[in-house]
NUVOGU-742555 format. One record per residue (C-alpha): x, y, z; residue number from 1. Coordinates in nm, 3 decimals, padded with zeros to 5 digits, m for minus. Example, Ala and Ser with C-alpha at 12.3 -4.5 7.8 and 13.67 -1.06 7.14 Angstrom:
// residues 2
+---------+---------+---------+-----+
|       X |       Y |       Z |  nr |
+---------+---------+---------+-----+
|  01.230 | m00.450 |  00.780 |   1 |
|  01.367 | m00.106 |  00.714 |   2 |
+---------+---------+---------+-----+
END
This chain:
// residues 407
+---------+---------+---------+-----+
|       X |       Y |       Z |  nr |
+---------+---------+---------+-----+
|  17.811 |  00.951 | m11.137 |   1 |
|  17.684 |  01.148 | m11.438 |   2 |
|  17.727 |  00.841 | m11.658 |   3 |
|  17.526 |  00.625 | m11.418 |   4 |
|  17.257 |  00.892 | m11.391 |   5 |
|  17.230 |  00.935 | m11.767 |   6 |
|  17.211 |  00.559 | m11.824 |   7 |
|  16.941 |  00.523 | m11.559 |   8 |
|  16.728 |  00.802 | m11.703 |   9 |
|  16.780 |  00.667 | m12.055 |  10 |
|  16.636 |  00.333 | m11.943 |  11 |
|  16.347 |  00.519 | m11.782 |  12 |
|  16.271 |  00.710 | m12.100 |  13 |
|  16.272 |  00.393 | m12.306 |  14 |
|  16.041 |  00.213 | m12.064 |  15 |
|  15.805 |  00.510 | m12.041 |  16 |
|  15.719 |  00.507 | m12.410 |  17 |
|  15.394 |  00.314 | m12.469 |  18 |
|  15.446 |  00.004 | m12.682 |  19 |
|  15.205 |  00.120 | m12.949 |  20 |
|  15.426 |  00.422 | m13.029 |  21 |
|  15.748 |  00.223 | m13.039 |  22 |
|  15.620 |  00.046 | m13.347 |  23 |
|  15.720 |  00.346 | m13.555 |  24 |
|  16.041 |  00.153 | m13.604 |  25 |
|  15.881 | m00.071 | m13.859 |  26 |
|  16.014 | m00.424 | m13.899 |  27 |
|  16.205 | m00.496 | m14.217 |  28 |
|  15.938 | m00.739 | m14.333 |  29 |
|  15.581 | m00.612 | m14.283 |  30 |
|  15.311 | m00.878 | m14.301 |  31 |
|  15.553 | m01.166 | m14.334 |  32 |
|  15.894 | m01.242 | m14.472 |  33 |
|  15.842 | m01.484 | m14.757 |  34 |
|  16.125 | m01.379 | m14.987 |  35 |
|  16.165 | m01.518 | m15.337 |  36 |
|  16.530 | m01.620 | m15.374 |  37 |
|  16.492 | m01.871 | m15.656 |  38 |
|  16.283 | m01.746 | m15.954 |  39 |
|  16.220 | m02.108 | m16.054 |  40 |
|  16.007 | m02.147 | m15.738 |  41 |
|  15.786 | m01.845 | m15.800 |  42 |
|  15.469 | m02.053 | m15.841 |  43 |
|  15.516 | m02.248 | m15.518 |  44 |
|  15.328 | m01.983 | m15.315 |  45 |
|  15.044 | m01.736 | m15.375 |  46 |
|  15.230 | m01.428 | m15.248 |  47 |
|  15.592 | m01.316 | m15.215 |  48 |
|  15.698 | m01.026 | m14.991 |  49 |
|  15.932 | m00.732 | m15.056 |  50 |
|  15.968 | m00.769 | m15.429 |  51 |
|  16.215 | m00.535 | m15.596 |  52 |
|  16.111 | m00.423 | m15.942 |  53 |
|  16.353 | m00.431 | m16.230 |  54 |
|  16.394 | m00.118 | m16.441 |  55 |
|  16.214 | m00.298 | m16.724 |  56 |
|  15.915 | m00.384 | m16.506 |  57 |
|  15.881 | m00.029 | m16.376 |  58 |
|  15.908 |  00.116 | m16.726 |  59 |
|  15.643 | m00.127 | m16.853 |  60 |
|  15.409 | m00.022 | m16.569 |  61 |
|  15.465 |  00.347 | m16.645 |  62 |
|  15.383 |  00.293 | m17.012 |  63 |
|  15.073 |  00.096 | m16.923 |  64 |
|  14.948 |  00.385 | m16.708 |  65 |
|  15.017 |  00.629 | m16.987 |  66 |
|  14.805 |  00.417 | m17.220 |  67 |
|  14.507 |  00.363 | m16.990 |  68 |
|  14.494 |  00.730 | m16.886 |  69 |
|  14.520 |  00.876 | m17.238 |  70 |
|  14.140 |  00.893 | m17.270 |  71 |
|  13.962 |  01.072 | m16.984 |  72 |
|  13.604 |  01.042 | m16.860 |  73 |
|  13.388 |  01.330 | m16.981 |  74 |
|  13.357 |  01.622 | m16.733 |  75 |
|  12.981 |  01.583 | m16.690 |  76 |
|  13.026 |  01.215 | m16.608 |  77 |
|  13.296 |  01.302 | m16.353 |  78 |
|  13.053 |  01.537 | m16.177 |  79 |
|  12.801 |  01.253 | m16.156 |  80 |
|  13.053 |  01.015 | m15.998 |  81 |
|  13.143 |  01.280 | m15.741 |  82 |
|  12.790 |  01.384 | m15.649 |  83 |
|  12.652 |  01.030 | m15.637 |  84 |
|  12.949 |  00.857 | m15.474 |  85 |
|  12.748 |  00.736 | m15.175 |  86 |
|  12.484 |  00.589 | m15.406 |  87 |
|  12.743 |  00.380 | m15.591 |  88 |
|  12.885 |  00.244 | m15.266 |  89 |
|  12.536 |  00.175 | m15.130 |  90 |
|  12.463 | m00.029 | m15.442 |  91 |
|  12.793 | m00.210 | m15.397 |  92 |
|  12.701 | m00.324 | m15.043 |  93 |
|  12.347 | m00.416 | m15.141 |  94 |
|  12.492 | m00.654 | m15.401 |  95 |
|  12.788 | m00.796 | m15.210 |  96 |
|  12.665 | m00.758 | m14.849 |  97 |
|  12.958 | m00.853 | m14.621 |  98 |
|  13.097 | m01.125 | m14.846 |  99 |
|  13.324 | m00.925 | m15.079 | 100 |
|  13.615 | m00.835 | m14.846 | 101 |
|  13.793 | m01.066 | m14.604 | 102 |
|  13.833 | m00.976 | m14.237 | 103 |
|  14.151 | m00.775 | m14.187 | 104 |
|  14.309 | m00.987 | m13.916 | 105 |
|  14.649 | m00.853 | m14.024 | 106 |
|  14.563 | m00.512 | m13.880 | 107 |
|  14.680 | m00.596 | m13.530 | 108 |
|  15.014 | m00.722 | m13.658 | 109 |
|  15.083 | m00.414 | m13.869 | 110 |
|  14.917 | m00.163 | m13.635 | 111 |
|  14.970 | m00.266 | m13.270 | 112 |
|  14.872 |  00.094 | m13.184 | 113 |
|  14.512 | m00.031 | m13.205 | 114 |
|  14.563 | m00.231 | m12.886 | 115 |
|  14.531 | m00.002 | m12.580 | 116 |
|  14.812 |  00.005 | m12.328 | 117 |
|  14.720 | m00.097 | m11.974 | 118 |
|  14.752 |  00.251 | m11.827 | 119 |
|  14.756 |  00.140 | m11.465 | 120 |
|  15.033 | m00.110 | m11.522 | 121 |
|  15.225 |  00.143 | m11.726 | 122 |
|  15.203 |  00.410 | m11.456 | 123 |
|  15.314 |  00.167 | m11.189 | 124 |
|  15.608 |  00.067 | m11.406 | 125 |
|  15.705 |  00.432 | m11.455 | 126 |
|  15.690 |  00.503 | m11.082 | 127 |
|  15.900 |  00.196 | m11.011 | 128 |
|  16.150 |  00.296 | m11.277 | 129 |
|  16.175 |  00.647 | m11.136 | 130 |
|  16.232 |  00.514 | m10.785 | 131 |
|  16.510 |  00.294 | m10.920 | 132 |
|  16.675 |  00.597 | m11.079 | 133 |
|  16.662 |  00.791 | m10.751 | 134 |
|  16.785 |  00.495 | m10.549 | 135 |
|  17.065 |  00.429 | m10.793 | 136 |
|  17.175 |  00.789 | m10.778 | 137 |
|  17.168 |  00.795 | m10.397 | 138 |
|  17.363 |  00.468 | m10.374 | 139 |
|  17.621 |  00.605 | m10.612 | 140 |
|  17.685 |  00.907 | m10.391 | 141 |
|  17.696 |  00.704 | m10.071 | 142 |
|  17.957 |  00.466 | m10.216 | 143 |
|  18.167 |  00.705 | m10.425 | 144 |
|  18.395 |  00.983 | m10.297 | 145 |
|  18.465 |  01.186 | m10.607 | 146 |
|  18.663 |  01.511 | m10.597 | 147 |
|  18.431 |  01.804 | m10.663 | 148 |
|  18.535 |  02.141 | m10.802 | 149 |
|  18.453 |  02.427 | m10.557 | 150 |
|  18.214 |  02.601 | m10.795 | 151 |
|  18.022 |  02.273 | m10.842 | 152 |
|  17.970 |  02.187 | m10.474 | 153 |
|  17.645 |  02.374 | m10.417 | 154 |
|  17.505 |  02.261 | m10.750 | 155 |
|  17.594 |  01.899 | m10.679 | 156 |
|  17.448 |  01.912 | m10.332 | 157 |
|  17.124 |  02.058 | m10.460 | 158 |
|  17.096 |  01.806 | m10.738 | 159 |
|  17.188 |  01.491 | m10.549 | 160 |
|  17.118 |  01.568 | m10.185 | 161 |
|  16.758 |  01.648 | m10.272 | 162 |
|  16.662 |  01.337 | m10.464 | 163 |
|  16.301 |  01.448 | m10.508 | 164 |
|  16.395 |  01.738 | m10.738 | 165 |
|  16.322 |  01.558 | m11.064 | 166 |
|  16.025 |  01.387 | m10.903 | 167 |
|  15.873 |  01.721 | m10.807 | 168 |
|  15.929 |  01.855 | m11.156 | 169 |
|  15.766 |  01.548 | m11.302 | 170 |
|  15.476 |  01.574 | m11.060 | 171 |
|  15.429 |  01.943 | m11.138 | 172 |
|  15.399 |  01.887 | m11.510 | 173 |
|  15.184 |  01.580 | m11.463 | 174 |
|  14.945 |  01.797 | m11.263 | 175 |
|  14.942 |  02.054 | m11.542 | 176 |
|  14.857 |  01.786 | m11.794 | 177 |
|  14.589 |  01.647 | m11.565 | 178 |
|  14.430 |  01.991 | m11.517 | 179 |
|  14.443 |  02.063 | m11.886 | 180 |
|  14.284 |  01.726 | m11.963 | 181 |
|  14.004 |  01.778 | m11.710 | 182 |
|  13.917 |  02.112 | m11.867 | 183 |
|  13.918 |  01.970 | m12.219 | 184 |
|  13.634 |  01.834 | m12.433 | 185 |
|  13.563 |  01.541 | m12.199 | 186 |
|  13.399 |  01.784 | m11.957 | 187 |
|  13.122 |  01.849 | m12.207 | 188 |
|  12.791 |  01.667 | m12.211 | 189 |
|  12.789 |  01.290 | m12.243 | 190 |
|  12.841 |  01.127 | m12.581 | 191 |
|  12.886 |  00.766 | m12.698 | 192 |
|  13.207 |  00.636 | m12.543 | 193 |
|  13.243 |  00.937 | m12.311 | 194 |
|  13.346 |  00.716 | m12.019 | 195 |
|  13.613 |  00.530 | m12.218 | 196 |
|  13.982 |  00.590 | m12.161 | 197 |
|  14.094 |  00.470 | m12.505 | 198 |
|  13.907 |  00.557 | m12.825 | 199 |
|  13.947 |  00.443 | m13.186 | 200 |
|  13.776 |  00.567 | m13.502 | 201 |
|  13.769 |  00.367 | m13.823 | 202 |
|  13.687 |  00.585 | m14.123 | 203 |
|  13.515 |  00.403 | m14.407 | 204 |
|  13.426 |  00.093 | m14.210 | 205 |
|  13.235 | m00.076 | m14.493 | 206 |
|  13.066 | m00.396 | m14.380 | 207 |
|  13.293 | m00.428 | m14.076 | 208 |
|  13.592 | m00.625 | m14.199 | 209 |
|  13.814 | m00.423 | m13.966 | 210 |
|  13.551 | m00.348 | m13.703 | 211 |
|  13.498 | m00.700 | m13.579 | 212 |
|  13.861 | m00.814 | m13.556 | 213 |
|  13.919 | m00.498 | m13.351 | 214 |
|  13.611 | m00.552 | m13.134 | 215 |
|  13.718 | m00.909 | m13.063 | 216 |
|  14.048 | m00.774 | m12.935 | 217 |
|  13.884 | m00.500 | m12.729 | 218 |
|  13.684 | m00.757 | m12.532 | 219 |
|  13.984 | m00.766 | m12.299 | 220 |
|  13.990 | m00.386 | m12.273 | 221 |
|  13.648 | m00.280 | m12.133 | 222 |
|  13.754 |  00.085 | m12.098 | 223 |
|  13.810 |  00.117 | m12.472 | 224 |
|  13.559 |  00.227 | m12.735 | 225 |
|  13.540 |  00.193 | m13.113 | 226 |
|  13.369 |  00.442 | m13.344 | 227 |
|  13.320 |  00.344 | m13.707 | 228 |
|  13.162 |  00.536 | m13.991 | 229 |
|  13.085 |  00.511 | m14.360 | 230 |
|  12.893 |  00.736 | m14.596 | 231 |
|  12.711 |  00.435 | m14.739 | 232 |
|  12.412 |  00.381 | m14.510 | 233 |
|  12.379 |  00.022 | m14.630 | 234 |
|  12.729 | m00.056 | m14.505 | 235 |
|  12.660 |  00.091 | m14.160 | 236 |
|  12.339 | m00.112 | m14.139 | 237 |
|  12.536 | m00.430 | m14.212 | 238 |
|  12.772 | m00.348 | m13.925 | 239 |
|  12.488 | m00.286 | m13.680 | 240 |
|  12.311 | m00.609 | m13.776 | 241 |
|  12.624 | m00.821 | m13.728 | 242 |
|  12.603 | m01.071 | m13.442 | 243 |
|  12.930 | m00.941 | m13.292 | 244 |
|  12.823 | m00.576 | m13.282 | 245 |
|  12.818 | m00.443 | m12.925 | 246 |
|  12.661 | m00.100 | m12.877 | 247 |
|  12.819 | m00.078 | m12.532 | 248 |
|  13.165 | m00.067 | m12.692 | 249 |
|  13.100 |  00.043 | m13.049 | 250 |
|  12.915 |  00.322 | m13.226 | 251 |
|  12.855 |  00.283 | m13.600 | 252 |
|  12.720 |  00.590 | m13.780 | 253 |
|  12.670 |  00.732 | m14.128 | 254 |
|  12.914 |  01.012 | m14.207 | 255 |
|  13.061 |  01.182 | m14.513 | 256 |
|  13.420 |  01.276 | m14.426 | 257 |
|  13.427 |  01.518 | m14.720 | 258 |
|  13.153 |  01.727 | m14.560 | 259 |
|  13.346 |  01.951 | m14.322 | 260 |
|  13.024 |  02.086 | m14.167 | 261 |
|  12.892 |  01.741 | m14.076 | 262 |
|  12.949 |  01.686 | m13.701 | 263 |
|  13.087 |  01.372 | m13.541 | 264 |
|  12.899 |  01.216 | m13.246 | 265 |
|  13.191 |  01.309 | m13.016 | 266 |
|  13.402 |  01.620 | m12.954 | 267 |
|  13.733 |  01.705 | m13.116 | 268 |
|  14.063 |  01.607 | m12.958 | 269 |
|  13.961 |  01.282 | m12.786 | 270 |
|  14.074 |  01.000 | m13.019 | 271 |
|  14.379 |  00.785 | m12.949 | 272 |
|  14.376 |  00.616 | m13.289 | 273 |
|  14.223 |  00.684 | m13.631 | 274 |
|  14.224 |  00.402 | m13.885 | 275 |
|  14.224 |  00.510 | m14.250 | 276 |
|  14.264 |  00.192 | m14.456 | 277 |
|  14.179 |  00.181 | m14.830 | 278 |
|  13.947 |  00.480 | m14.789 | 279 |
|  14.134 |  00.794 | m14.894 | 280 |
|  14.186 |  00.647 | m15.243 | 281 |
|  13.810 |  00.659 | m15.307 | 282 |
|  13.797 |  01.037 | m15.246 | 283 |
|  13.858 |  01.300 | m15.513 | 284 |
|  14.223 |  01.416 | m15.492 | 285 |
|  14.112 |  01.780 | m15.454 | 286 |
|  13.931 |  01.693 | m15.132 | 287 |
|  14.188 |  01.466 | m14.968 | 288 |
|  14.380 |  01.738 | m14.783 | 289 |
|  14.063 |  01.878 | m14.627 | 290 |
|  13.966 |  01.531 | m14.506 | 291 |
|  14.304 |  01.474 | m14.339 | 292 |
|  14.301 |  01.821 | m14.182 | 293 |
|  13.961 |  01.749 | m14.026 | 294 |
|  14.063 |  01.407 | m13.900 | 295 |
|  14.375 |  01.555 | m13.742 | 296 |
|  14.153 |  01.774 | m13.521 | 297 |
|  13.982 |  01.463 | m13.381 | 298 |
|  14.307 |  01.321 | m13.241 | 299 |
|  14.424 |  01.395 | m12.890 | 300 |
|  14.789 |  01.508 | m12.853 | 301 |
|  15.003 |  01.201 | m12.907 | 302 |
|  14.723 |  01.022 | m13.094 | 303 |
|  14.804 |  00.818 | m13.404 | 304 |
|  14.655 |  00.811 | m13.753 | 305 |
|  14.719 |  00.477 | m13.923 | 306 |
|  14.710 |  00.470 | m14.302 | 307 |
|  14.721 |  00.203 | m14.571 | 308 |
|  14.610 |  00.236 | m14.934 | 309 |
|  14.688 |  00.166 | m15.299 | 310 |
|  15.038 |  00.251 | m15.423 | 311 |
|  15.140 |  00.375 | m15.766 | 312 |
|  15.152 |  00.101 | m16.033 | 313 |
|  14.960 | m00.154 | m15.826 | 314 |
|  14.807 | m00.422 | m16.046 | 315 |
|  14.466 | m00.262 | m15.991 | 316 |
|  14.584 |  00.053 | m16.165 | 317 |
|  14.745 | m00.136 | m16.450 | 318 |
|  14.425 | m00.333 | m16.517 | 319 |
|  14.207 | m00.028 | m16.591 | 320 |
|  14.096 |  00.008 | m16.952 | 321 |
|  14.111 |  00.326 | m17.158 | 322 |
|  13.823 |  00.560 | m17.085 | 323 |
|  13.813 |  00.492 | m16.708 | 324 |
|  14.064 |  00.760 | m16.605 | 325 |
|  13.916 |  01.060 | m16.424 | 326 |
|  14.241 |  01.249 | m16.369 | 327 |
|  14.607 |  01.164 | m16.320 | 328 |
|  14.627 |  00.832 | m16.127 | 329 |
|  14.254 |  00.854 | m16.042 | 330 |
|  14.010 |  00.605 | m16.200 | 331 |
|  13.648 |  00.494 | m16.190 | 332 |
|  13.553 |  00.126 | m16.181 | 333 |
|  13.268 | m00.027 | m16.378 | 334 |
|  13.040 | m00.006 | m16.071 | 335 |
|  13.097 |  00.368 | m16.028 | 336 |
|  13.334 |  00.348 | m15.730 | 337 |
|  13.670 |  00.524 | m15.763 | 338 |
|  14.036 |  00.462 | m15.678 | 339 |
|  14.348 |  00.678 | m15.653 | 340 |
|  14.704 |  00.539 | m15.647 | 341 |
|  14.952 |  00.712 | m15.414 | 342 |
|  15.325 |  00.766 | m15.396 | 343 |
|  15.513 |  00.773 | m15.068 | 344 |
|  15.593 |  01.141 | m15.122 | 345 |
|  15.229 |  01.238 | m15.172 | 346 |
|  15.134 |  01.064 | m14.849 | 347 |
|  15.414 |  01.240 | m14.660 | 348 |
|  15.312 |  01.583 | m14.787 | 349 |
|  14.941 |  01.547 | m14.709 | 350 |
|  14.976 |  01.428 | m14.352 | 351 |
|  15.258 |  01.665 | m14.264 | 352 |
|  15.056 |  01.960 | m14.400 | 353 |
|  14.785 |  01.854 | m14.154 | 354 |
|  15.034 |  01.907 | m13.870 | 355 |
|  15.107 |  01.541 | m13.800 | 356 |
|  15.452 |  01.394 | m13.736 | 357 |
|  15.556 |  01.108 | m13.962 | 358 |
|  15.647 |  00.793 | m13.767 | 359 |
|  15.633 |  00.549 | m14.058 | 360 |
|  15.592 |  00.584 | m14.434 | 361 |
|  15.680 |  00.289 | m14.656 | 362 |
|  15.599 |  00.124 | m14.985 | 363 |
|  15.497 | m00.240 | m14.946 | 364 |
|  15.564 | m00.433 | m15.268 | 365 |
|  15.444 | m00.792 | m15.315 | 366 |
|  15.424 | m01.042 | m15.597 | 367 |
|  15.084 | m01.212 | m15.616 | 368 |
|  15.074 | m01.539 | m15.808 | 369 |
|  14.792 | m01.728 | m15.976 | 370 |
|  14.941 | m02.075 | m15.972 | 371 |
|  14.664 | m02.227 | m16.179 | 372 |
|  14.696 | m01.975 | m16.463 | 373 |
|  15.071 | m01.925 | m16.411 | 374 |
|  15.022 | m01.548 | m16.388 | 375 |
|  15.233 | m01.303 | m16.184 | 376 |
|  15.090 | m00.970 | m16.060 | 377 |
|  15.265 | m00.691 | m15.871 | 378 |
|  15.086 | m00.548 | m15.568 | 379 |
|  15.190 | m00.209 | m15.433 | 380 |
|  15.059 | m00.047 | m15.115 | 381 |
|  15.164 |  00.258 | m14.916 | 382 |
|  15.152 |  00.235 | m14.537 | 383 |
|  15.209 |  00.512 | m14.285 | 384 |
|  15.176 |  00.609 | m13.921 | 385 |
|  15.137 |  00.975 | m13.827 | 386 |
|  15.124 |  01.120 | m13.477 | 387 |
|  14.967 |  01.439 | m13.348 | 388 |
|  15.229 |  01.645 | m13.162 | 389 |
|  15.208 |  01.659 | m12.783 | 390 |
|  15.082 |  01.960 | m12.590 | 391 |
|  15.336 |  02.222 | m12.495 | 392 |
|  15.311 |  02.125 | m12.126 | 393 |
|  15.390 |  01.762 | m12.208 | 394 |
|  15.682 |  01.865 | m12.428 | 395 |
|  15.810 |  02.100 | m12.158 | 396 |
|  15.781 |  01.826 | m11.898 | 397 |
|  15.993 |  01.592 | m12.109 | 398 |
|  16.247 |  01.869 | m12.173 | 399 |
|  16.280 |  01.946 | m11.800 | 400 |
|  16.333 |  01.578 | m11.718 | 401 |
|  16.596 |  01.552 | m11.988 | 402 |
|  16.778 |  01.862 | m11.862 | 403 |
|  16.767 |  01.736 | m11.505 | 404 |
|  16.901 |  01.399 | m11.610 | 405 |
|  17.201 |  01.569 | m11.771 | 406 |
|  17.271 |  01.785 | m11.472 | 407 |
+---------+---------+---------+-----+
END
């Protein structure tokens, strides 16, 4: 009986987990599986996935970084790049408009967490699953006559004769969660997206290369809402002027994530997803931890922060000339914008210090090929998924269900 009960509850637990959180088990081949097996065919495609570096290649990259970081930008110039960062990005978008970056249609493949779960369908599935567990347990007892030790009789009768025990426990903790949620920030005055049941924030939205692929997907999820911000006002204006911008489901606003006193147009603790893609690298390393700490407060318990950015020894880092290095692994481009290059360990430390649980943290290595010039270039990115821990009541509820399932 106990084996049947445990197996039934195990199936329930698996089915209860929303699909977007199961993706923490990252596939072996993110963004494709084009593997180079024959070096003679390297110029047959523009990009190869999951490239392993040789010791010689890694040593050459390390030496290149040593060379291009030997001469640092003068301190007074560094202060200028920090204080006028928004100006440099505003100039960038005035020149390039929305034509510099391609739409990030790969986001939904790598980050299915962006797609909201149909809550009604999910709840119905959970109720059905729970009923199946109870029915299976009752059927087991009606068909099986197992010898019971005297000291176990009362315990067994209480556990199995009253099949609504676990259900009551589950209902009790669900009610606690519901009460806690109703007393939370959503009971405050109205704000953009206050009626939504699923909320996403993209930090550093630029001209909308992530915004509009996401909005196109959210057309089928009317109860969802997308916030997007950038500290370059010109970029936000480009988003608002786009033909696909829908104010009913999107709020674009100017915001400097480094300014901890600058308020967001919504309360803390309400976001399901935060998207932080190729943004953190443009911020001074001394300010990164504060930015992540602040963003963590915006997530609801169980919410996810999705991260992707430059990795150490990416071709972009290797291409910098001497005199462009601001500090270790932090550079300024010719247009005044900046870029940092992360390691997997640095990413882990920053997000965990902010109180988030690591669900994914990987280095994505590619080989980019210019077939016309017969040039090979290594691309390196770091990608991670970090989840805000659940409330104590939700954790306790799960613990009680687990204990009940094990008798």
